[in-house]
C-alpha positions in Angstrom: 7.2 48.3 5.7 6.9 50.5 2.6 4.4 50.2 -0.1 6.9 49.1 -2.7 8.5 46.5 -0.5 12.0 46.6 1.1 13.5 48.9 3.5 12.9 52.6 2.8 16.5 53.5 3.5 17.6 51.0 0.9 15.2 52.5 -1.6 16.6 55.9 -0.9 20.2 54.7 -1.3 19.4 52.9 -4.6 17.6 56.1 -5.8 20.7 58.1 -5.0 23.0 55.6 -6.6 20.8 55.6 -9.8 20.9 59.4 -9.9 24.7 59.3 -9.7 24.8 56.9 -12.6 23.0 59.3 -14.9 25.1 60.6 -17.7 26.6 64.1 -17.0 25.0 65.5 -20.1 21.5 64.8 -18.8 22.4 66.4 -15.5 24.0 69.5 -17.0 21.1 70.0 -19.4 18.7 69.7 -16.6 20.7 72.3 -14.6 20.9 74.6 -17.5 17.2 74.4 -17.9 16.7 75.2 -14.3 19.1 78.1 -14.4 17.3 79.5 -17.5 13.9 79.1 -15.9 15.1 80.7 -12.6 16.6 83.6 -14.6 13.3 84.1 -16.4 11.4 84.1 -13.1 13.8 86.5 -11.5 13.6 89.0 -14.4 9.8 88.6 -14.5 9.5 89.3 -10.8 11.8 92.3 -11.0 9.7 93.8 -13.8 6.4 93.2 -12.0 7.8 94.9 -8.9 8.8 97.9 -11.0 5.3 98.0 -12.4 3.9 97.9 -8.9 6.2 100.7 -7.9 4.9 102.9 -10.8 1.3 102.0 -9.8 2.0 103.1 -6.3 3.5 106.4 -7.5 0.3 107.0 -9.6 -1.8 106.4 -6.5 0.4 108.8 -4.6 -0.3 111.5 -7.1 -4.0 110.8 -6.8 -4.0 110.9 -3.0 -2.0 114.2 -3.1 -4.6 115.7 -5.4 -7.4 114.5 -3.1 -5.6 115.9 -0.1 -5.3 119.3 -1.7 -9.0 119.2 -2.6 -9.9 118.3 0.9 -7.8 121.1 2.3 -9.5 123.6 0.0 -12.9 122.4 1.3 -11.7 122.8 4.9 -11.9 119.0 5.5 -8.7 118.7 7.7 -9.5 115.2 8.8 -10.0 113.9 5.3 -6.8 115.8 4.1 -4.8 114.1 6.9 -6.1 110.7 5.9 -5.2 111.3 2.2 -1.8 112.6 3.2 -1.1 109.5 5.3 -2.1 107.3 2.4 0.2 109.2 0.1 3.1 108.8 2.5 2.5 105.2 3.0 2.1 104.5 -0.8 5.3 106.5 -1.4 7.3 104.4 1.1 5.8 101.2 -0.4 6.8 102.3 -3.9 10.4 102.9 -2.7 10.4 99.4 -1.1 9.2 97.9 -4.3 12.0 99.6 -6.2 14.6 98.4 -3.7 13.4 94.8 -3.9 13.3 95.0 -7.7 16.9 96.3 -7.7 18.1 93.4 -5.4 16.3 90.8 -7.6 18.0 92.4 -10.7 21.3 92.0 -9.0 20.6 88.3 -8.3 19.5 87.8 -11.9 22.7 89.3 -13.1 24.7 86.9 -10.9 22.7 83.9 -12.2 23.2 85.1 -15.8 27.0 85.4 -15.2 27.1 81.9 -13.7 25.2 80.5 -16.7 27.6 82.3 -19.1 30.6 81.1 -17.2 29.3 77.5 -17.3 28.9 77.7 -21.1 32.4 79.2 -21.5 33.8 76.4 -19.3 32.1 73.8 -21.5 33.4 75.4 -24.7 36.9 75.6 -23.4 36.8 72.0 -22.3 35.8 71.0 -25.9 38.4 73.2 -27.5 41.2 71.9 -25.2 40.1 68.3 -26.0 40.2 68.9 -29.7 43.5 70.7 -29.5 44.9 67.7 -27.6 43.8 65.3 -30.3 45.2 67.6 -33.1 48.5 67.8 -31.2 48.7 64.0 -31.0 48.2 63.6 -34.8 50.7 66.4 -35.7 54.4 65.9 -35.9 55.9 68.3 -33.5 59.3 68.4 -35.3 57.6 69.7 -38.5 56.1 72.7 -36.6 
């Protein structure tokens, strides 16, 4: 027995039925909002990954400098540790850039989908208005 009374499957079915009865305008506006929000999140994530990559490259330079200083002092163990850190950070920076590039590609696809949806809606409106104009015009005069 559910809290709201009735069979839970009936409630789910009525909820689905009510969602199908929503006007298409509300559904499309909601979808457009979600696409725009997702597009913003994708772009933001790509930029933050690029920033992290630059930060790692900065750390690579610092570790290389520390490695060089350790080698000059004769500290081979410290130099090896700094060199390992520099290599690891460099690989991490490259991975950040790869992921950022992939996310940019997804964002571009989402943007294309949004633009195509807008174009489709505009074309539908234009065709509808052209149809109404053609009905009111006398074809023999044209």
